[in-house]
DSSP file (Angstrom, degrees, kcal/mol; ACC not computed):
  #  RESIDUE AA STRUCTURE BP1 BP2  ACC     N-H-->O    O-->H-N    N-H-->O    O-->H-N    TCO  KAPPA ALPHA  PHI   PSI    X-CA   Y-CA   Z-CA
    1    1 A M     >        0   0    0      0, 0.0     4,-2.0     0, 0.0     5,-0.1   0.000 360.0 360.0 360.0 -44.3   88.8 -142.2   32.8
    2    2 A K  H  >  +     0   0    0      1,-0.2     4,-2.0     2,-0.2     5,-0.1   0.901 360.0  49.6 -66.3 -41.3   90.1 -145.1   34.8
    3    3 A K  H  > S+     0   0    0      1,-0.2     4,-2.5     2,-0.2    -1,-0.2   0.899 109.8  51.7 -64.1 -40.6   89.9 -143.1   38.1
    4    4 A T  H  > S+     0   0    0      1,-0.2     4,-2.5     2,-0.2    -1,-0.2   0.908 109.1  50.3 -62.9 -42.6   86.3 -142.0   37.3
    5    5 A S  H  X S+     0   0    0     -4,-2.0     4,-2.2     1,-0.2    -1,-0.2   0.897 111.3  48.4 -63.1 -40.5   85.3 -145.7   36.7
    6    6 A I  H  X S+     0   0    0     -4,-2.0     4,-2.5     2,-0.2    -2,-0.2   0.912 111.8  49.0 -67.1 -42.5   86.8 -146.7   40.0
    7    7 A V  H  X S+     0   0    0     -4,-2.5     4,-2.4     2,-0.2    -2,-0.2   0.925 111.9  48.8 -62.8 -44.9   85.1 -143.9   41.9
    8    8 A V  H  X S+     0   0    0     -4,-2.5     4,-2.3     1,-0.2    -2,-0.2   0.910 112.1  49.5 -61.0 -42.9   81.7 -144.8   40.3
    9    9 A L  H  X S+     0   0    0     -4,-2.2     4,-2.4     2,-0.2    -2,-0.2   0.911 111.2  48.7 -63.5 -43.7   82.2 -148.4   41.2
   10   10 A L  H  X S+     0   0    0     -4,-2.5     4,-2.3     2,-0.2    -2,-0.2   0.903 111.5  49.2 -64.2 -41.8   83.1 -147.6   44.8
   11   11 A V  H  X S+     0   0    0     -4,-2.4     4,-2.4     2,-0.2    -2,-0.2   0.920 111.4  49.8 -63.7 -43.2   80.0 -145.3   45.2
   12   12 A A  H  X S+     0   0    0     -4,-2.3     4,-2.3     1,-0.2    -2,-0.2   0.919 111.5  48.2 -61.8 -44.2   77.7 -148.0   43.7
   13   13 A L  H  X S+     0   0    0     -4,-2.4     4,-2.4     1,-0.2    -1,-0.2   0.892 110.9  51.4 -63.9 -39.3   79.1 -150.7   46.1
   14   14 A L  H  X S+     0   0    0     -4,-2.3     4,-2.3     2,-0.2    -2,-0.2   0.917 110.8  47.9 -62.8 -44.5   78.7 -148.3   49.1
   15   15 A L  H  X S+     0   0    0     -4,-2.4     4,-1.9     2,-0.2    -2,-0.2   0.899 112.4  48.6 -65.5 -41.1   75.1 -147.6   48.2
   16   16 A I  H  X S+     0   0    0     -4,-2.3     4,-1.8     1,-0.2    -2,-0.2   0.921 112.2  49.5 -64.0 -44.2   74.3 -151.3   47.7
   17   17 A G  H  X S+     0   0    0     -4,-2.4     4,-2.1     1,-0.2    -2,-0.2   0.885 109.1  51.7 -63.1 -40.1   76.0 -152.1   51.0
   18   18 A C  H  X S+     0   0    0     -4,-2.3     4,-2.3     1,-0.2    -1,-0.2   0.878 107.3  53.1 -66.8 -37.2   74.0 -149.4   52.9
   19   19 A G  H  X S+     0   0    0     -4,-1.9     4,-1.8     2,-0.2    -1,-0.2   0.911 110.4  46.9 -63.5 -42.0   70.7 -150.7   51.5
   20   20 A S  H  X S+     0   0    0     -4,-1.8     4,-2.2     1,-0.2    -2,-0.2   0.889 111.4  51.5 -66.2 -39.1   71.5 -154.2   52.8
   21   21 A L  H  X S+     0   0    0     -4,-2.1     4,-1.8     2,-0.2    -2,-0.2   0.892 107.1  53.9 -64.8 -40.2   72.5 -152.9   56.2
   22   22 A E  H  < S+     0   0    0     -4,-2.3    -1,-0.2     1,-0.2    -2,-0.2   0.921 111.2  44.9 -60.9 -44.8   69.3 -150.9   56.5
   23   23 A Q  H >< S+     0   0    0     -4,-1.8     3,-1.3     1,-0.2     4,-0.4   0.890 110.9  54.0 -66.2 -38.8   67.2 -154.0   55.8
   24   24 A H  H >< S+     0   0    0     -4,-2.2     3,-0.6     1,-0.3    -1,-0.2   0.826 106.8  52.3 -65.2 -31.5   69.3 -156.0   58.2
   25   25 A N  T 3< S+     0   0    0     -4,-1.8     3,-0.3     1,-0.2    -1,-0.3   0.384  89.4  82.3 -86.9   4.3   68.7 -153.4   61.0
   26   26 A L  T X   +     0   0    0     -3,-1.3     3,-2.0    -4,-0.2    -1,-0.2   0.777  66.5  83.6 -76.0 -27.6   64.9 -153.5   60.6
   27   27 A Y  T <  S+     0   0    0     -3,-0.6    -1,-0.2    -4,-0.4    -2,-0.1   0.815 105.6  23.8 -53.9 -41.3   64.3 -156.6   62.7
   28   28 A D  T 3  S+     0   0    0     -3,-0.3     2,-1.0     1,-0.1    -1,-0.3   0.180  95.5 105.9-109.4  16.3   64.3 -154.8   66.1
   29   29 A N    X>  +     0   0    0     -3,-2.0     4,-2.2     1,-0.2     3,-0.6  -0.749  42.3 179.8-103.0  89.8   63.4 -151.3   64.9
   30   30 A D  H 3> S+     0   0    0     -2,-1.0     4,-2.6     1,-0.2     5,-0.2   0.843  78.2  58.4 -58.8 -37.3   59.8 -150.8   65.9
   31   31 A S  H 34 S+     0   0    0      1,-0.2     4,-0.4     2,-0.2    -1,-0.2   0.868 111.6  41.4 -65.5 -34.5   59.5 -147.3   64.5
   32   32 A Q  H X4 S+     0   0    0     -3,-0.6     3,-0.6     2,-0.2    -1,-0.2   0.867 113.1  53.9 -77.5 -36.7   60.4 -148.5   61.0
   33   33 A I  H 3< S+     0   0    0     -4,-2.2    -2,-0.2     1,-0.2    -3,-0.2   0.914 106.5  51.5 -63.3 -42.6   58.3 -151.6   61.3
   34   34 A E  T 3< S+     0   0    0     -4,-2.6    -1,-0.2    -5,-0.2    -2,-0.2   0.665  92.9 101.7 -71.5 -14.4   55.2 -149.6   62.2
   35   35 A G  S <  S-     0   0    0     -3,-0.6    -3,-0.1    -4,-0.4    65,-0.0  -0.079  85.0-111.5 -65.7 169.1   55.7 -147.3   59.2
   36   36 A E  S    S+     0   0    0      2,-0.0    30,-0.1    30,-0.0    -1,-0.1   0.787  87.8  84.8 -71.9 -29.1   53.7 -147.6   55.9
   37   37 A G        -     0   0    0     -5,-0.1     2,-0.4    28,-0.1    -2,-0.0  -0.209  62.8-145.3 -80.4 165.1   56.6 -148.8   53.8
   38   38 A N        -     0   0    0     27,-0.1     2,-0.4     2,-0.0    27,-0.2  -0.956  14.4-177.2-122.8 145.5   58.1 -152.2   53.2
   39   39 A S  E     +A   64   0A   0     25,-1.0    25,-3.0    -2,-0.4     2,-0.3  -0.949  19.4 138.6-146.8 122.1   61.8 -152.9   52.7
   40   40 A Y  E     -A   63   0A   0     -2,-0.4     2,-0.4    23,-0.3    23,-0.2  -0.993  39.3-145.4-158.6 161.2   63.3 -156.3   51.9
   41   41 A S  E     +A   62   0A   0     21,-1.9    21,-2.4    -2,-0.3     2,-0.3  -0.998  35.5 161.4-127.4 129.6   65.7 -158.3   49.9
   42   42 A R  E     +A   61   0A   0     -2,-0.4     2,-0.3    19,-0.2    19,-0.2  -0.989  14.3 178.3-149.4 157.7   64.6 -161.8   49.0
   43   43 A S  E     +A   60   0A   0     17,-2.2    17,-1.4    -2,-0.3    16,-0.8  -0.975  59.5  29.0-153.1 163.5   65.4 -164.6   46.6
   44   44 A N  E    S+     0   0A   0     -2,-0.3    15,-1.8    15,-0.2     2,-0.3   0.940  83.0 144.8  49.6  60.9   64.4 -168.1   45.7
   45   45 A Y  E     -A   58   0A   0     13,-0.2     2,-0.3    14,-0.1    13,-0.2  -0.902  33.2-171.1-129.3 156.3   60.8 -167.7   46.8
   46   46 A S  E     -A   57   0A   0     11,-2.0    11,-2.5    -2,-0.3     2,-0.3  -0.978   8.7-171.0-138.9 153.9   57.3 -168.8   45.8
   47   47 A Q  E     -A   56   0A   0     -2,-0.3     2,-0.3     9,-0.2     9,-0.2  -0.978   8.9-170.6-143.6 155.2   53.9 -167.7   47.0
   48   48 A N  E     -A   55   0A   0      7,-2.1     7,-2.7    -2,-0.3     2,-0.6  -0.945   3.7-167.3-148.1 124.9   50.4 -168.8   46.6
   49   49 A V  E     +A   54   0A   0     -2,-0.3     2,-0.5     5,-0.2     5,-0.2  -0.967  12.2 173.6-112.6 121.7   47.3 -166.9   47.8
   50   50 A N  E >   -A   53   0A   0      3,-2.8     3,-1.4    -2,-0.6     2,-0.4  -0.888  60.3 -61.4-131.7 100.1   44.1 -169.0   47.7
   51   51 A G  T 3  S-     0   0    0     -2,-0.5    98,-0.3     1,-0.3     0, 0.0  -0.477 123.1  -7.9  64.4-116.4   41.1 -167.4   49.3
   52   52 A N  T 3  S+     0   0    0     -2,-0.4    92,-1.8    96,-0.1     2,-0.4   0.143 120.5  88.6 -99.8  20.0   41.9 -166.7   52.9
   53   53 A R  E <   -AB  50 143A   0     -3,-1.4    -3,-2.8    90,-0.2     2,-0.4  -0.968  52.8-166.7-125.3 134.7   45.2 -168.6   52.9
   54   54 A L  E     -AB  49 142A   0     88,-3.3    88,-2.7    -2,-0.4     2,-0.4  -0.971   4.8-169.8-116.7 130.0   48.7 -167.4   52.1
   55   55 A Y  E     -AB  48 141A   0     -7,-2.7    -7,-2.1    -2,-0.4     2,-0.4  -0.985   6.2-178.2-120.4 129.4   51.6 -169.9   51.5
   56   56 A L  E     -AB  47 140A   0     84,-2.9    84,-2.4    -2,-0.4     2,-0.4  -0.984  15.2-173.6-126.5 138.4   55.2 -168.7   51.2
   57   57 A N  E     -AB  46 139A   0    -11,-2.5   -11,-2.0    -2,-0.4     2,-0.5  -0.948  19.3-173.0-126.8 109.0   58.3 -170.7   50.6
   58   58 A I  E     -AB  45 138A   0     80,-3.1    80,-1.7    -2,-0.4   -13,-0.2  -0.909  23.8-173.0-115.3 121.2   61.3 -168.3   51.0
   59   59 A G  E    S-     0   0A   0    -15,-1.8     2,-0.3   -16,-0.8   -15,-0.2   0.811  82.9  -4.2 -77.3 -32.0   64.9 -169.3   50.2
   60   60 A F  E     +A   43   0A   0    -17,-1.4   -17,-2.2    78,-0.1     2,-0.3  -0.901  66.8 165.7-160.8 133.5   66.2 -166.0   51.6
   61   61 A M  E     +AB  42 136A   0     75,-1.5    75,-2.8    -2,-0.3     2,-0.4  -0.966   6.8 176.6-150.0 137.1   64.6 -162.8   53.0
   62   62 A D  E     +A   41   0A   0    -21,-2.4   -21,-1.9    -2,-0.3     2,-0.3  -0.955  58.7  23.0-137.5 116.3   66.0 -159.9   55.0
   63   63 A G  E    S-AB  40 133A   0     70,-1.8    70,-3.5    -2,-0.4     2,-0.3  -0.969  86.6 -62.3 133.2-149.1   63.6 -157.0   55.8
   64   64 A M  E     -AB  39 132A   0    -25,-3.0   -25,-1.0    -2,-0.3     2,-0.3  -0.988  32.8-179.4-145.6 151.2   59.8 -156.6   56.1
   65   65 A D  E     - B   0 131A   0     66,-1.9    66,-3.0    -2,-0.3     2,-0.5  -0.985  33.0-116.3-149.5 140.3   56.7 -156.9   54.1
   66   66 A T  E     + B   0 130A   0     -2,-0.3    86,-0.4    64,-0.2    64,-0.3  -0.665  34.9 170.5 -76.2 122.4   53.0 -156.3   54.8
   67   67 A I  E     +     0   0A   0     62,-2.5    83,-2.0    -2,-0.5     2,-0.3   0.517  61.7  32.4-113.8  -8.6   51.2 -159.7   54.3
   68   68 A W  E     +CB 149 129A   0     61,-1.4    61,-2.2    81,-0.2     2,-0.3  -0.989  58.0 178.5-149.6 141.1   47.8 -158.9   55.8
   69   69 A E  E     -CB 148 128A   0     79,-2.0    79,-3.1    -2,-0.3     2,-0.4  -0.998   0.8-179.5-143.8 139.2   45.6 -155.8   55.9
   70   70 A Y  E     - B   0 127A   0     57,-2.6    57,-3.1    -2,-0.3     2,-0.8  -0.976  15.8-157.2-143.5 125.6   42.1 -155.2   57.3
   71   71 A N  E     - B   0 126A   0     -2,-0.4     2,-0.4    55,-0.2    55,-0.2  -0.878  21.8-155.4-102.2 102.7   40.0 -152.1   57.4
   72   72 A A  E     - B   0 125A   0     53,-3.1    53,-2.4    -2,-0.8     3,-0.1  -0.626  18.1-173.8 -83.6 132.2   37.5 -152.5   60.2
   73   73 A N  S    S+     0   0    0     -2,-0.4     2,-0.3    51,-0.2    51,-0.2   0.612  73.5   1.3 -94.8 -17.2   34.3 -150.6   60.0
   74   74 A S  S    S-     0   0    0     49,-0.2     2,-0.3    51,-0.1    -1,-0.1  -0.920  98.4 -59.6-156.2 177.9   33.2 -151.6   63.5
   75   75 A E  S    S+     0   0    0     -2,-0.3     2,-0.3    -3,-0.1    48,-0.2  -0.509  72.8 125.5 -69.7 130.6   34.2 -153.7   66.5
   76   76 A S  E     -D  122   0A   0     46,-2.2    46,-2.8    -2,-0.3     2,-0.4  -0.888  51.2-103.6-163.0-168.2   34.8 -157.3   65.6
   77   77 A S  E     -D  121   0A   0     -2,-0.3     2,-0.4    44,-0.2    44,-0.2  -0.995  17.8-158.2-137.1 141.9   37.3 -160.1   65.8
   78   78 A V  E     -D  120   0A   0     42,-2.4    42,-3.3    -2,-0.4     2,-0.5  -0.985  14.2-140.9-122.4 128.5   39.6 -161.7   63.2
   79   79 A A  E     -D  119   0A   0     -2,-0.4    66,-2.1    40,-0.2     2,-0.4  -0.767  17.1-169.7 -90.5 128.8   41.0 -165.2   63.5
   80   80 A I  E     -DE 118 144A   0     38,-2.9    38,-2.7    -2,-0.5     2,-0.4  -0.978   3.6-175.7-118.4 128.5   44.6 -165.7   62.4
   81   81 A D  E     +DE 117 143A   0     62,-2.2    62,-2.6    -2,-0.4     2,-0.3  -0.968   9.2 179.3-121.9 141.5   46.1 -169.2   62.0
   82   82 A Y  E     -DE 116 142A   0     34,-2.6    34,-2.3    -2,-0.4     2,-0.4  -0.993  23.4-165.5-145.6 149.5   49.8 -169.8   61.1
   83   83 A D  E     -DE 115 141A   0     58,-2.2    58,-2.4    -2,-0.3     2,-0.4  -0.995  18.9-173.4-128.8 124.8   52.3 -172.5   60.6
   84   84 A I  E     -DE 114 140A   0     30,-3.0    30,-2.5    -2,-0.4     2,-0.5  -0.978  13.7-176.0-123.8 132.7   56.0 -171.4   60.5
   85   85 A S  E     -DE 113 139A   0     54,-2.5    54,-1.7    -2,-0.4     2,-0.5  -0.886  13.0-168.3-125.5  99.1   58.9 -173.6   59.6
   86   86 A L  E     +DE 112 138A   0     26,-2.8    26,-1.1    -2,-0.5    52,-0.2  -0.771  14.0 176.6 -91.8 124.7   62.1 -171.6   60.1
   87   87 A K  E     -     0   0A   0     50,-3.1     2,-0.3    -2,-0.5    24,-0.2   0.760  68.8 -11.7 -96.8 -31.2   65.2 -173.2   58.6
   88   88 A S  E    S+ E   0 137A   0     49,-1.4    49,-1.9    22,-0.1    -1,-0.4  -0.976 106.4  21.0-162.4 160.5   67.7 -170.4   59.4
   89   89 A G  E    S-     0   0A   0     -2,-0.3     2,-0.3    47,-0.2    46,-0.2  -0.474  88.8 -60.0  82.2-150.8   67.8 -166.7   60.5
   90   90 A K  E     + E   0 134A   0     44,-1.7    44,-2.1    -2,-0.2     2,-0.3  -0.966  45.7 177.1-135.2 149.9   64.9 -165.0   62.3
   91   91 A A  E     +FE 108 133A   0     17,-2.4    17,-3.1    -2,-0.3     2,-0.3  -0.982   1.4 174.3-152.8 143.0   61.3 -164.3   61.5
   92   92 A K  E     -FE 107 132A   0     40,-2.2    40,-2.8    -2,-0.3     2,-0.5  -0.995  26.3-135.5-148.1 153.5   58.3 -162.8   63.2
   93   93 A L  E     -FE 106 131A   0     13,-2.5    12,-2.8    -2,-0.3    13,-1.2  -0.948  27.5-167.4-106.6 125.0   54.7 -161.8   62.5
   94   94 A V  E     -FE 104 130A   0     36,-2.5    36,-2.5    -2,-0.5     2,-0.4  -0.961  12.3-145.6-122.1 127.4   53.9 -158.3   63.9
   95   95 A L  E     -FE 103 129A   0      8,-3.1     8,-1.7    -2,-0.5     2,-0.5  -0.759  12.7-163.0 -88.6 133.6   50.4 -156.8   64.3
   96   96 A I  E     -FE 102 128A   0     32,-3.1    32,-2.1    -2,-0.4     6,-0.2  -0.980   7.6-152.5-120.4 121.1   50.2 -153.0   63.8
   97   97 A T    >   -     0   0    0      4,-2.2     3,-1.9    -2,-0.5    30,-0.1  -0.324  34.7 -98.9 -84.5 169.7   47.0 -151.3   65.1
   98   98 A P  T 3  S+     0   0    0      0, 0.0    -1,-0.1     0, 0.0    29,-0.1   0.789 125.8  55.8 -59.3 -26.6   45.5 -148.1   63.6
   99   99 A D  T 3  S-     0   0    0      2,-0.1    26,-0.0    26,-0.0    -3,-0.0   0.504 121.8-107.5 -83.0  -4.1   47.3 -146.2   66.5
  100  100 A G    <   +     0   0    0     -3,-1.9     2,-0.2     1,-0.3   -66,-0.1   0.567  67.8 150.5  88.5   9.4   50.7 -147.6   65.5
  101  101 A D        -     0   0    0    -67,-0.0    -4,-2.2     1,-0.0     2,-0.4  -0.553  32.9-148.1 -74.9 140.9   50.9 -150.0   68.4
  102  102 A L  E     +F   96   0A   0     -2,-0.2     2,-0.3    -6,-0.2    -6,-0.2  -0.867  19.9 173.9-111.2 142.9   52.9 -153.1   67.7
  103  103 A S  E     -F   95   0A   0     -8,-1.7    -8,-3.1    -2,-0.4     2,-0.6  -0.974  30.5-125.3-144.3 137.3   52.5 -156.6   69.1
  104  104 A T  E     -F   94   0A   0     -2,-0.3   -10,-0.2   -10,-0.2     3,-0.1  -0.694  21.0-176.1 -83.2 122.0   54.4 -159.7   68.1
  105  105 A I  E    S-     0   0A   0    -12,-2.8     2,-0.3    -2,-0.6    -1,-0.2   0.884  72.0  -7.2 -81.6 -43.7   52.0 -162.5   67.2
  106  106 A A  E     -F   93   0A   0    -13,-1.2   -13,-2.5    10,-0.0    -1,-0.3  -0.989  63.3-172.8-153.2 148.9   54.7 -165.2   66.6
  107  107 A E  E     -F   92   0A   0     -2,-0.3     2,-0.4   -15,-0.2   -15,-0.2  -0.985   7.5-170.9-149.7 137.3   58.5 -165.2   66.5
  108  108 A A  E     +F   91   0A   0    -17,-3.1   -17,-2.4    -2,-0.3     3,-0.1  -0.994  10.5 169.2-126.9 123.9   61.1 -167.8   65.6
  109  109 A T        +     0   0    0     -2,-0.4     2,-0.3   -19,-0.2   -20,-0.1   0.325  69.2  35.0-116.8   4.8   64.8 -167.0   66.3
  110  110 A K  S    S-     0   0    0    -19,-0.1     2,-0.3   -22,-0.1   -24,-0.2  -0.952 106.5 -68.5-147.7 165.8   66.2 -170.5   65.7
  111  111 A A  S    S+     0   0    0     -2,-0.3     2,-0.3   -24,-0.2   -24,-0.2  -0.417  80.4 124.1 -61.2 116.9   65.5 -173.3   63.3
  112  112 A E  E     -D   86   0A   0    -26,-1.1   -26,-2.8    -2,-0.3     2,-0.4  -0.976  50.5-133.4-165.1 164.3   62.1 -174.6   64.5
  113  113 A A  E     +D   85   0A   0     -2,-0.3     2,-0.3   -28,-0.3   -28,-0.2  -0.997  33.9 152.4-128.8 135.6   58.6 -175.4   63.3
  114  114 A F  E     -D   84   0A   0    -30,-2.5   -30,-3.0    -2,-0.4     2,-0.3  -0.987  27.1-144.7-157.5 163.3   55.5 -174.4   65.1
  115  115 A S  E     +D   83   0A   0     -2,-0.3     2,-0.3   -32,-0.2   -32,-0.2  -0.876  25.1 152.9-127.3 158.7   51.8 -173.6   64.7
  116  116 A G  E     -D   82   0A   0    -34,-2.3   -34,-2.6    -2,-0.3     2,-0.3  -0.983  24.7-139.3-169.7 177.1   49.5 -171.2   66.4
  117  117 A S  E     -D   81   0A   0     -2,-0.3     2,-0.3   -36,-0.2   -36,-0.2  -0.978   8.4-166.2-147.9 159.3   46.5 -169.0   66.3
  118  118 A S  E     -D   80   0A   0    -38,-2.7   -38,-2.9    -2,-0.3     2,-0.7  -0.980  15.1-145.7-149.2 133.0   45.4 -165.6   67.4
  119  119 A D  E     -D   79   0A   0     -2,-0.3     2,-0.7   -40,-0.2   -40,-0.2  -0.908  22.2-155.0 -98.5 117.3   42.0 -163.9   67.7
  120  120 A I  E     -D   78   0A   0    -42,-3.3   -42,-2.4    -2,-0.7     2,-0.5  -0.834   3.7-147.8 -98.8 116.9   42.6 -160.2   67.0
  121  121 A S  E     -D   77   0A   0     -2,-0.7     2,-0.4   -44,-0.2   -44,-0.2  -0.726  24.4-169.5 -81.4 125.2   40.0 -157.8   68.5
  122  122 A V  E     -D   76   0A   0    -46,-2.8   -46,-2.2    -2,-0.5     2,-0.2  -0.892  17.1-172.1-120.9 148.3   39.5 -154.9   66.2
  123  123 A N        -     0   0    0     -2,-0.4   -51,-0.3   -48,-0.2   -49,-0.2  -0.496  58.1 -46.1-113.0-170.3   37.8 -151.5   66.4
  124  124 A R  S    S+     0   0    0    -51,-0.2     2,-0.2    -2,-0.2   -51,-0.2  -0.388 100.7  54.0 -62.3 132.7   37.3 -149.1   63.6
  125  125 A G  E    S-B   72   0A   0    -53,-2.4   -53,-3.1    -2,-0.1     2,-0.5  -0.789  88.0 -47.5 136.3-176.5   40.5 -148.5   61.6
  126  126 A R  E     -B   71   0A   0    -55,-0.2     2,-0.4    -2,-0.2   -55,-0.2  -0.811  44.4-172.5-100.5 126.3   43.3 -150.2   59.6
  127  127 A Y  E     -B   70   0A   0    -57,-3.1   -57,-2.6    -2,-0.5     2,-0.3  -0.903   5.2-175.4-116.2 144.8   45.1 -153.2   60.9
  128  128 A R  E     -BE  69  96A   0    -32,-2.1   -32,-3.1    -2,-0.4     2,-0.5  -0.974  18.9-151.5-138.4 152.1   48.2 -154.8   59.4
  129  129 A I  E     -BE  68  95A   0    -61,-2.2   -62,-2.5    -2,-0.3   -61,-1.4  -0.997  18.3-163.6-120.0 128.0   50.4 -157.8   59.9
  130  130 A K  E     -BE  66  94A   0    -36,-2.5   -36,-2.5    -2,-0.5     2,-0.6  -0.899  15.7-139.3-109.5 140.7   54.0 -157.5   58.7
  131  131 A L  E     -BE  65  93A   0    -66,-3.0   -66,-1.9    -2,-0.4     2,-0.5  -0.887  25.1-169.2 -91.7 120.1   56.4 -160.3   58.2
  132  132 A V  E     +BE  64  92A   0    -40,-2.8   -40,-2.2    -2,-0.6     2,-0.3  -0.959  10.1 174.4-118.3 127.9   59.8 -159.2   59.6
  133  133 A T  E     -BE  63  91A   0    -70,-3.5   -70,-1.8    -2,-0.5     2,-0.3  -0.887  26.4-158.7-133.7 160.3   62.9 -161.3   58.9
  134  134 A E  E    S- E   0  90A   0    -44,-2.1   -44,-1.7    -2,-0.3   -72,-0.2  -0.899  83.4 -33.3-139.3 110.2   66.6 -161.3   59.3
  135  135 A N  E    S+     0   0A   0     -2,-0.3     2,-0.3   -46,-0.2   -73,-0.2   0.892  96.2 171.9  47.9  49.1   68.7 -163.5   57.0
  136  136 A A  E     -B   61   0A   0    -75,-2.8   -75,-1.5   -47,-0.2     2,-0.4  -0.665  35.6-174.0-102.4 144.6   65.8 -166.0   57.0
  137  137 A K  E     + E   0  88A   0    -49,-1.9   -50,-3.1    -2,-0.3   -49,-1.4  -0.997  39.5 128.6-125.3 123.8   64.9 -169.2   55.1
  138  138 A F  E     -BE  58  86A   0    -80,-1.7   -80,-3.1    -2,-0.4     2,-0.4  -0.973  51.6-122.1-163.8 170.0   61.4 -170.4   55.9
  139  139 A E  E     -BE  57  85A   0    -54,-1.7   -54,-2.5    -2,-0.3     2,-0.4  -0.978  28.0-171.5-123.5 142.8   58.0 -171.6   55.0
  140  140 A L  E     -BE  56  84A   0    -84,-2.4   -84,-2.9    -2,-0.4     2,-0.5  -0.996  14.3-172.7-139.0 131.4   54.8 -169.9   56.2
  141  141 A N  E     +BE  55  83A   0    -58,-2.4   -58,-2.2    -2,-0.4     2,-0.4  -0.996  18.4 174.8-115.9 126.5   51.2 -170.7   56.0
  142  142 A L  E     -BE  54  82A   0    -88,-2.7   -88,-3.3    -2,-0.5     2,-0.4  -0.998   8.8-177.1-135.6 132.0   48.9 -168.0   57.2
  143  143 A S  E     -BE  53  81A   0    -62,-2.6   -62,-2.2    -2,-0.4     2,-0.4  -0.963   3.7-168.4-127.2 150.0   45.1 -167.8   57.1
  144  144 A A  E     - E   0  80A   0    -92,-1.8   -64,-0.2    -2,-0.4     5,-0.1  -0.999  24.1-141.2-137.3 137.1   42.8 -165.0   58.2
  145  145 A S  S    S+     0   0    0    -66,-2.1     2,-0.3    -2,-0.4   -65,-0.1   0.672  90.1   6.6 -72.2 -15.3   39.0 -165.0   58.6
  146  146 A D  S    S+     0   0    0    -67,-0.3     2,-0.1   -94,-0.1    -1,-0.1  -0.966  98.2  50.7-155.9 166.9   38.8 -161.5   57.1
  147  147 A G  S    S-     0   0    0     -2,-0.3     2,-0.5   -76,-0.1   -77,-0.2  -0.369  83.0 -58.7  94.9-175.8   41.0 -159.0   55.4
  148  148 A E  E     -C   69   0A   0    -79,-3.1   -79,-2.0    -2,-0.1     2,-0.3  -0.929  41.1-159.0-115.1 129.7   43.4 -159.1   52.5
  149  149 A L  E     +C   68   0A   0     -2,-0.5     2,-0.3   -98,-0.3   -81,-0.2  -0.788  28.0 135.0-101.7 147.3   46.4 -161.4   52.3
  150  150 A G        -     0   0    0    -83,-2.0     2,-0.4    -2,-0.3   -96,-0.1  -0.952  39.9-143.1-179.9 165.5   49.3 -160.8   50.0
  151  151 A F              0   0    0     -2,-0.3   -84,-0.1  -102,-0.0    -2,-0.0  -0.940 360.0 360.0-143.6 113.1   53.1 -160.7   49.5
  152  152 A D              0   0    0    -86,-0.4   -85,-0.1    -2,-0.4    -1,-0.0   0.506 360.0 360.0 -60.6 360.0   54.6 -158.0   47.3
């Protein structure tokens, strides 16, 4: 009985550790970032979506989450504005086109605060922005002239 309990505990710890390692290795893995799924570990966070603006205050996040999505019916342009205040870790905003091409909109790899904007030219298809982090503590304000904002 005692041996069985120890084996079960070790297997559980191994599985938990592997999940954390997988999220930690996402930051530079373009093939996983461009995928449909999201994978993250986070704590001590709050969010607010108000119209076309998303506000996040994250005490800890490691992994990725889709925070904007837009299904374009024709050629147009979408304006994205952001304010990032990174307190620790790394964080980046990555645009994913319908073809699966990735481009980094903004990236912070040290404690810093900055603002920026990007006009995204879109054709027909689904566009996404993922927030990708590694052991990050940060605040983010993001607004988009079109599309849906959210944080799972």
